[in-house]
mmCIF file of the C-alpha atoms, coordinates in Angstrom:
data_MODEL
# 
_entry.id   MODEL 
# 
loop_
_atom_site.group_PDB 
_atom_site.id 
_atom_site.type_symbol 
_atom_site.label_atom_id 
_atom_site.label_alt_id 
_atom_site.label_comp_id 
_atom_site.label_asym_id 
_atom_site.label_entity_id 
_atom_site.label_seq_id 
_atom_site.pdbx_PDB_ins_code 
_atom_site.Cartn_x 
_atom_site.Cartn_y 
_atom_site.Cartn_z 
_atom_site.occupancy 
_atom_site.B_iso_or_equiv 
_atom_site.pdbx_formal_charge 
_atom_site.auth_seq_id 
_atom_site.auth_comp_id 
_atom_site.auth_asym_id 
_atom_site.auth_atom_id 
_atom_site.pdbx_PDB_model_num 
ATOM 1   C CA . UNK A 1 1   ? 10.185  -9.765  -13.995 1.00 0.00 ? 1   UNK A CA 1 
ATOM 2   C CA . UNK A 1 2   ? 7.352   -9.682  -11.518 1.00 0.00 ? 2   UNK A CA 1 
ATOM 3   C CA . UNK A 1 3   ? 4.719   -12.041 -12.858 1.00 0.00 ? 3   UNK A CA 1 
ATOM 4   C CA . UNK A 1 4   ? 3.274   -12.567 -9.411  1.00 0.00 ? 4   UNK A CA 1 
ATOM 5   C CA . UNK A 1 5   ? 2.027   -9.032  -8.693  1.00 0.00 ? 5   UNK A CA 1 
ATOM 6   C CA . UNK A 1 6   ? -1.644  -8.916  -7.790  1.00 0.00 ? 6   UNK A CA 1 
ATOM 7   C CA . UNK A 1 7   ? -4.076  -6.001  -7.728  1.00 0.00 ? 7   UNK A CA 1 
ATOM 8   C CA . UNK A 1 8   ? -3.830  -6.232  -3.933  1.00 0.00 ? 8   UNK A CA 1 
ATOM 9   C CA . UNK A 1 9   ? -0.167  -5.162  -4.229  1.00 0.00 ? 9   UNK A CA 1 
ATOM 10  C CA . UNK A 1 10  ? -1.356  -1.843  -5.657  1.00 0.00 ? 10  UNK A CA 1 
ATOM 11  C CA . UNK A 1 11  ? -2.001  0.795   -3.030  1.00 0.00 ? 11  UNK A CA 1 
ATOM 12  C CA . UNK A 1 12  ? -3.311  4.309   -2.659  1.00 0.00 ? 12  UNK A CA 1 
ATOM 13  C CA . UNK A 1 13  ? -0.720  6.321   -0.751  1.00 0.00 ? 13  UNK A CA 1 
ATOM 14  C CA . UNK A 1 14  ? -1.432  9.575   1.057   1.00 0.00 ? 14  UNK A CA 1 
ATOM 15  C CA . UNK A 1 15  ? 1.326   12.101  0.516   1.00 0.00 ? 15  UNK A CA 1 
ATOM 16  C CA . UNK A 1 16  ? 2.366   14.853  2.918   1.00 0.00 ? 16  UNK A CA 1 
ATOM 17  C CA . UNK A 1 17  ? 0.264   17.999  2.609   1.00 0.00 ? 17  UNK A CA 1 
ATOM 18  C CA . UNK A 1 18  ? 1.233   21.366  4.057   1.00 0.00 ? 18  UNK A CA 1 
ATOM 19  C CA . UNK A 1 19  ? -1.816  23.611  4.370   1.00 0.00 ? 19  UNK A CA 1 
ATOM 20  C CA . UNK A 1 20  ? -1.406  27.360  3.952   1.00 0.00 ? 20  UNK A CA 1 
ATOM 21  C CA . UNK A 1 21  ? -3.794  30.246  3.297   1.00 0.00 ? 21  UNK A CA 1 
ATOM 22  C CA . UNK A 1 22  ? -1.763  31.038  0.204   1.00 0.00 ? 22  UNK A CA 1 
ATOM 23  C CA . UNK A 1 23  ? -2.164  27.488  -1.142  1.00 0.00 ? 23  UNK A CA 1 
ATOM 24  C CA . UNK A 1 24  ? -1.182  23.953  -0.256  1.00 0.00 ? 24  UNK A CA 1 
ATOM 25  C CA . UNK A 1 25  ? 1.983   22.051  -1.093  1.00 0.00 ? 25  UNK A CA 1 
ATOM 26  C CA . UNK A 1 26  ? 2.480   18.310  -1.431  1.00 0.00 ? 26  UNK A CA 1 
ATOM 27  C CA . UNK A 1 27  ? 5.864   16.695  -1.979  1.00 0.00 ? 27  UNK A CA 1 
ATOM 28  C CA . UNK A 1 28  ? 7.326   13.275  -2.756  1.00 0.00 ? 28  UNK A CA 1 
ATOM 29  C CA . UNK A 1 29  ? 10.762  12.046  -1.708  1.00 0.00 ? 29  UNK A CA 1 
ATOM 30  C CA . UNK A 1 30  ? 12.552  9.038   -3.192  1.00 0.00 ? 30  UNK A CA 1 
ATOM 31  C CA . UNK A 1 31  ? 12.420  5.874   -1.076  1.00 0.00 ? 31  UNK A CA 1 
ATOM 32  C CA . UNK A 1 32  ? 10.481  7.669   1.657   1.00 0.00 ? 32  UNK A CA 1 
ATOM 33  C CA . UNK A 1 33  ? 6.977   8.130   0.279   1.00 0.00 ? 33  UNK A CA 1 
ATOM 34  C CA . UNK A 1 34  ? 7.367   5.616   -2.545  1.00 0.00 ? 34  UNK A CA 1 
ATOM 35  C CA . UNK A 1 35  ? 8.735   2.064   -2.551  1.00 0.00 ? 35  UNK A CA 1 
ATOM 36  C CA . UNK A 1 36  ? 11.167  2.944   -5.370  1.00 0.00 ? 36  UNK A CA 1 
ATOM 37  C CA . UNK A 1 37  ? 13.419  5.740   -6.612  1.00 0.00 ? 37  UNK A CA 1 
ATOM 38  C CA . UNK A 1 38  ? 11.944  8.025   -9.252  1.00 0.00 ? 38  UNK A CA 1 
ATOM 39  C CA . UNK A 1 39  ? 13.941  8.022   -12.497 1.00 0.00 ? 39  UNK A CA 1 
ATOM 40  C CA . UNK A 1 40  ? 11.419  9.589   -14.880 1.00 0.00 ? 40  UNK A CA 1 
ATOM 41  C CA . UNK A 1 41  ? 8.420   11.919  -14.568 1.00 0.00 ? 41  UNK A CA 1 
ATOM 42  C CA . UNK A 1 42  ? 5.781   12.493  -17.229 1.00 0.00 ? 42  UNK A CA 1 
ATOM 43  C CA . UNK A 1 43  ? 2.247   13.814  -17.292 1.00 0.00 ? 43  UNK A CA 1 
ATOM 44  C CA . UNK A 1 44  ? -0.886  13.400  -19.379 1.00 0.00 ? 44  UNK A CA 1 
ATOM 45  C CA . UNK A 1 45  ? -3.083  16.425  -20.065 1.00 0.00 ? 45  UNK A CA 1 
ATOM 46  C CA . UNK A 1 46  ? -5.545  17.877  -22.612 1.00 0.00 ? 46  UNK A CA 1 
ATOM 47  C CA . UNK A 1 47  ? -7.235  14.474  -22.699 1.00 0.00 ? 47  UNK A CA 1 
ATOM 48  C CA . UNK A 1 48  ? -10.354 14.558  -24.899 1.00 0.00 ? 48  UNK A CA 1 
ATOM 49  C CA . UNK A 1 49  ? -13.718 13.646  -23.381 1.00 0.00 ? 49  UNK A CA 1 
ATOM 50  C CA . UNK A 1 50  ? -14.314 9.901   -23.573 1.00 0.00 ? 50  UNK A CA 1 
ATOM 51  C CA . UNK A 1 51  ? -10.657 9.064   -24.234 1.00 0.00 ? 51  UNK A CA 1 
ATOM 52  C CA . UNK A 1 52  ? -8.884  6.134   -22.603 1.00 0.00 ? 52  UNK A CA 1 
ATOM 53  C CA . UNK A 1 53  ? -5.171  5.914   -21.881 1.00 0.00 ? 53  UNK A CA 1 
ATOM 54  C CA . UNK A 1 54  ? -2.832  3.184   -20.706 1.00 0.00 ? 54  UNK A CA 1 
ATOM 55  C CA . UNK A 1 55  ? -3.902  -0.239  -21.881 1.00 0.00 ? 55  UNK A CA 1 
ATOM 56  C CA . UNK A 1 56  ? -0.588  -1.898  -21.076 1.00 0.00 ? 56  UNK A CA 1 
ATOM 57  C CA . UNK A 1 57  ? 1.553   -3.487  -18.359 1.00 0.00 ? 57  UNK A CA 1 
ATOM 58  C CA . UNK A 1 58  ? 5.242   -3.294  -17.488 1.00 0.00 ? 58  UNK A CA 1 
ATOM 59  C CA . UNK A 1 59  ? 7.670   -6.122  -16.806 1.00 0.00 ? 59  UNK A CA 1 
ATOM 60  C CA . UNK A 1 60  ? 10.034  -4.183  -14.502 1.00 0.00 ? 60  UNK A CA 1 
ATOM 61  C CA . UNK A 1 61  ? 8.811   -0.603  -14.105 1.00 0.00 ? 61  UNK A CA 1 
ATOM 62  C CA . UNK A 1 62  ? 7.233   0.625   -10.855 1.00 0.00 ? 62  UNK A CA 1 
ATOM 63  C CA . UNK A 1 63  ? 4.638   3.368   -11.327 1.00 0.00 ? 63  UNK A CA 1 
ATOM 64  C CA . UNK A 1 64  ? 3.107   6.026   -9.079  1.00 0.00 ? 64  UNK A CA 1 
ATOM 65  C CA . UNK A 1 65  ? 0.199   8.025   -10.487 1.00 0.00 ? 65  UNK A CA 1 
ATOM 66  C CA . UNK A 1 66  ? -1.333  11.230  -9.102  1.00 0.00 ? 66  UNK A CA 1 
ATOM 67  C CA . UNK A 1 67  ? -4.372  13.214  -10.265 1.00 0.00 ? 67  UNK A CA 1 
ATOM 68  C CA . UNK A 1 68  ? -2.537  16.554  -10.120 1.00 0.00 ? 68  UNK A CA 1 
ATOM 69  C CA . UNK A 1 69  ? -5.723  18.220  -11.356 1.00 0.00 ? 69  UNK A CA 1 
ATOM 70  C CA . UNK A 1 70  ? -9.242  16.922  -11.907 1.00 0.00 ? 70  UNK A CA 1 
ATOM 71  C CA . UNK A 1 71  ? -10.036 13.243  -11.681 1.00 0.00 ? 71  UNK A CA 1 
ATOM 72  C CA . UNK A 1 72  ? -9.897  9.951   -13.553 1.00 0.00 ? 72  UNK A CA 1 
ATOM 73  C CA . UNK A 1 73  ? -10.367 6.233   -12.916 1.00 0.00 ? 73  UNK A CA 1 
ATOM 74  C CA . UNK A 1 74  ? -7.755  3.486   -13.191 1.00 0.00 ? 74  UNK A CA 1 
ATOM 75  C CA . UNK A 1 75  ? -8.566  -0.159  -13.930 1.00 0.00 ? 75  UNK A CA 1 
ATOM 76  C CA . UNK A 1 76  ? -6.005  -2.474  -12.348 1.00 0.00 ? 76  UNK A CA 1 
ATOM 77  C CA . UNK A 1 77  ? -5.868  -6.054  -13.650 1.00 0.00 ? 77  UNK A CA 1 
ATOM 78  C CA . UNK A 1 78  ? -3.596  -8.907  -12.544 1.00 0.00 ? 78  UNK A CA 1 
ATOM 79  C CA . UNK A 1 79  ? -4.939  -11.403 -15.079 1.00 0.00 ? 79  UNK A CA 1 
ATOM 80  C CA . UNK A 1 80  ? -7.451  -12.886 -12.625 1.00 0.00 ? 80  UNK A CA 1 
ATOM 81  C CA . UNK A 1 81  ? -8.880  -9.949  -10.673 1.00 0.00 ? 81  UNK A CA 1 
ATOM 82  C CA . UNK A 1 82  ? -9.857  -6.396  -11.557 1.00 0.00 ? 82  UNK A CA 1 
ATOM 83  C CA . UNK A 1 83  ? -10.205 -3.323  -9.392  1.00 0.00 ? 83  UNK A CA 1 
ATOM 84  C CA . UNK A 1 84  ? -11.120 0.280   -10.243 1.00 0.00 ? 84  UNK A CA 1 
ATOM 85  C CA . UNK A 1 85  ? -9.493  3.133   -8.316  1.00 0.00 ? 85  UNK A CA 1 
ATOM 86  C CA . UNK A 1 86  ? -10.669 6.737   -8.606  1.00 0.00 ? 86  UNK A CA 1 
ATOM 87  C CA . UNK A 1 87  ? -7.938  9.359   -8.331  1.00 0.00 ? 87  UNK A CA 1 
ATOM 88  C CA . UNK A 1 88  ? -9.258  12.839  -7.560  1.00 0.00 ? 88  UNK A CA 1 
ATOM 89  C CA . UNK A 1 89  ? -6.936  14.508  -5.019  1.00 0.00 ? 89  UNK A CA 1 
ATOM 90  C CA . UNK A 1 90  ? -3.388  15.773  -5.600  1.00 0.00 ? 90  UNK A CA 1 
ATOM 91  C CA . UNK A 1 91  ? -2.226  14.577  -2.162  1.00 0.00 ? 91  UNK A CA 1 
ATOM 92  C CA . UNK A 1 92  ? -3.021  10.916  -2.897  1.00 0.00 ? 92  UNK A CA 1 
ATOM 93  C CA . UNK A 1 93  ? -1.387  8.677   -5.462  1.00 0.00 ? 93  UNK A CA 1 
ATOM 94  C CA . UNK A 1 94  ? -1.674  5.133   -6.740  1.00 0.00 ? 94  UNK A CA 1 
ATOM 95  C CA . UNK A 1 95  ? 1.310   2.776   -6.590  1.00 0.00 ? 95  UNK A CA 1 
ATOM 96  C CA . UNK A 1 96  ? 1.323   0.131   -9.338  1.00 0.00 ? 96  UNK A CA 1 
ATOM 97  C CA . UNK A 1 97  ? 4.047   -2.552  -9.226  1.00 0.00 ? 97  UNK A CA 1 
ATOM 98  C CA . UNK A 1 98  ? 5.350   -4.339  -12.334 1.00 0.00 ? 98  UNK A CA 1 
ATOM 99  C CA . UNK A 1 99  ? 3.115   -7.049  -13.776 1.00 0.00 ? 99  UNK A CA 1 
ATOM 100 C CA . UNK A 1 100 ? -0.211  -5.192  -13.496 1.00 0.00 ? 100 UNK A CA 1 
ATOM 101 C CA . UNK A 1 101 ? -2.304  -4.233  -16.527 1.00 0.00 ? 101 UNK A CA 1 
ATOM 102 C CA . UNK A 1 102 ? -3.564  -0.651  -16.232 1.00 0.00 ? 102 UNK A CA 1 
ATOM 103 C CA . UNK A 1 103 ? -6.142  1.409   -18.099 1.00 0.00 ? 103 UNK A CA 1 
ATOM 104 C CA . UNK A 1 104 ? -7.177  5.026   -17.435 1.00 0.00 ? 104 UNK A CA 1 
ATOM 105 C CA . UNK A 1 105 ? -10.629 6.363   -18.277 1.00 0.00 ? 105 UNK A CA 1 
ATOM 106 C CA . UNK A 1 106 ? -13.392 8.733   -17.149 1.00 0.00 ? 106 UNK A CA 1 
ATOM 107 C CA . UNK A 1 107 ? -11.178 11.829  -17.253 1.00 0.00 ? 107 UNK A CA 1 
ATOM 108 C CA . UNK A 1 108 ? -12.752 15.033  -15.966 1.00 0.00 ? 108 UNK A CA 1 
ATOM 109 C CA . UNK A 1 109 ? -12.297 18.267  -17.881 1.00 0.00 ? 109 UNK A CA 1 
ATOM 110 C CA . UNK A 1 110 ? -8.807  19.634  -17.206 1.00 0.00 ? 110 UNK A CA 1 
ATOM 111 C CA . UNK A 1 111 ? -7.531  16.386  -15.657 1.00 0.00 ? 111 UNK A CA 1 
ATOM 112 C CA . UNK A 1 112 ? -3.764  16.007  -15.350 1.00 0.00 ? 112 UNK A CA 1 
ATOM 113 C CA . UNK A 1 113 ? -2.199  12.622  -14.601 1.00 0.00 ? 113 UNK A CA 1 
ATOM 114 C CA . UNK A 1 114 ? 1.250   13.095  -13.030 1.00 0.00 ? 114 UNK A CA 1 
ATOM 115 C CA . UNK A 1 115 ? 3.337   9.913   -13.313 1.00 0.00 ? 115 UNK A CA 1 
ATOM 116 C CA . UNK A 1 116 ? 6.512   9.057   -11.413 1.00 0.00 ? 116 UNK A CA 1 
ATOM 117 C CA . UNK A 1 117 ? 8.263   5.883   -12.572 1.00 0.00 ? 117 UNK A CA 1 
ATOM 118 C CA . UNK A 1 118 ? 11.313  3.815   -11.701 1.00 0.00 ? 118 UNK A CA 1 
ATOM 119 C CA . UNK A 1 119 ? 12.869  3.435   -15.149 1.00 0.00 ? 119 UNK A CA 1 
ATOM 120 C CA . UNK A 1 120 ? 13.836  5.397   -18.229 1.00 0.00 ? 120 UNK A CA 1 
ATOM 121 C CA . UNK A 1 121 ? 11.575  4.787   -21.227 1.00 0.00 ? 121 UNK A CA 1 
ATOM 122 C CA . UNK A 1 122 ? 12.215  1.303   -22.618 1.00 0.00 ? 122 UNK A CA 1 
ATOM 123 C CA . UNK A 1 123 ? 9.800   -0.068  -25.205 1.00 0.00 ? 123 UNK A CA 1 
ATOM 124 C CA . UNK A 1 124 ? 10.922  -3.632  -24.373 1.00 0.00 ? 124 UNK A CA 1 
ATOM 125 C CA . UNK A 1 125 ? 9.493   -3.245  -20.853 1.00 0.00 ? 125 UNK A CA 1 
ATOM 126 C CA . UNK A 1 126 ? 5.957   -2.688  -22.196 1.00 0.00 ? 126 UNK A CA 1 
ATOM 127 C CA . UNK A 1 127 ? 3.376   -5.420  -22.683 1.00 0.00 ? 127 UNK A CA 1 
ATOM 128 C CA . UNK A 1 128 ? 0.942   -3.752  -25.083 1.00 0.00 ? 128 UNK A CA 1 
ATOM 129 C CA . UNK A 1 129 ? -1.438  -6.611  -25.934 1.00 0.00 ? 129 UNK A CA 1 
ATOM 130 C CA . UNK A 1 130 ? -3.682  -8.192  -23.338 1.00 0.00 ? 130 UNK A CA 1 
ATOM 131 C CA . UNK A 1 131 ? -3.198  -11.723 -24.714 1.00 0.00 ? 131 UNK A CA 1 
ATOM 132 C CA . UNK A 1 132 ? 0.576   -11.262 -24.352 1.00 0.00 ? 132 UNK A CA 1 
ATOM 133 C CA . UNK A 1 133 ? -0.012  -10.021 -20.799 1.00 0.00 ? 133 UNK A CA 1 
ATOM 134 C CA . UNK A 1 134 ? -1.906  -13.219 -19.950 1.00 0.00 ? 134 UNK A CA 1 
ATOM 135 C CA . UNK A 1 135 ? 0.935   -15.296 -21.408 1.00 0.00 ? 135 UNK A CA 1 
ATOM 136 C CA . UNK A 1 136 ? 3.384   -13.241 -19.306 1.00 0.00 ? 136 UNK A CA 1 
ATOM 137 C CA . UNK A 1 137 ? 1.259   -13.977 -16.225 1.00 0.00 ? 137 UNK A CA 1 
ATOM 138 C CA . UNK A 1 138 ? 1.041   -17.659 -17.303 1.00 0.00 ? 138 UNK A CA 1 
ATOM 139 C CA . UNK A 1 139 ? -2.728  -17.487 -17.513 1.00 0.00 ? 139 UNK A CA 1 
ATOM 140 C CA . UNK A 1 140 ? -5.165  -18.464 -20.219 1.00 0.00 ? 140 UNK A CA 1 
ATOM 141 C CA . UNK A 1 141 ? -7.280  -15.829 -21.921 1.00 0.00 ? 141 UNK A CA 1 
ATOM 142 C CA . UNK A 1 142 ? -10.569 -15.061 -20.163 1.00 0.00 ? 142 UNK A CA 1 
ATOM 143 C CA . UNK A 1 143 ? -13.137 -12.420 -20.984 1.00 0.00 ? 143 UNK A CA 1 
ATOM 144 C CA . UNK A 1 144 ? -13.617 -10.315 -17.844 1.00 0.00 ? 144 UNK A CA 1 
ATOM 145 C CA . UNK A 1 145 ? -16.097 -7.893  -19.375 1.00 0.00 ? 145 UNK A CA 1 
ATOM 146 C CA . UNK A 1 146 ? -13.707 -4.941  -19.738 1.00 0.00 ? 146 UNK A CA 1 
ATOM 147 C CA . UNK A 1 147 ? -12.537 -3.912  -23.183 1.00 0.00 ? 147 UNK A CA 1 
ATOM 148 C CA . UNK A 1 148 ? -8.848  -4.488  -23.817 1.00 0.00 ? 148 UNK A CA 1 
# 
């Protein structure tokens, strides 16, 4: 369990991009471009205007998120600090270590969030309530002005 992760441990990573007149290609290789091995891949799409996704943290799972199409914003929260990252290019992704609360919002029309993660789905790894997240981080509840 990584209770100590901070928003500063999250990073935007530029991925390799091969330019071609016929279209570009970007690729990701385990333990080379990411600080973990990818075990599961999923993607979010057909997101209605005004919808929010995420709203949880993980105890063990490492996460890498790419805006494969369109754009969206990600709120990162370590229990004390918040940071918003805009993802809008398919050759950049956001690394999120365990112990960070994440929320996605401001999806553009046709946005696709491609997600590469370090673990198989395990409901016990999720922290779905913000108060529980603060207990996990050993912090008291504070209102930081962002809806949870």
